C-alpha angles and dihedrals in degrees: 000000000000121000119246118240089235091058091051090050093048093051093049092046091051091057097035106030096180094050122128104214133189119181121192123190099223098197103020089243100107089239107081117056141172115210121196108195126183117183138157086226086075094063109123093007126120119241089255091053090048091052091047089055091054093046090051089052089056089063099222097312094122111108092016120053089000109055103180132009124173112199134210111180135175144153117252115273112250117232 
């Protein structure tokens, strides 16, 4: 059974409470998503480390309930 975008967002928010998250269903099938995640927790982290943090937040659901997730991550821009 596919994973709802709201569930993906809730899992990421639980791990990264300050995150600004936008989830797009790329194919309209509830199985292929793009997540854009901006969090201060990413400051000083490489892109790989940022993605690892998001995957950890998903608690092992990648490849099972969640078939495909493209990630765009960044730290907030300072003003």
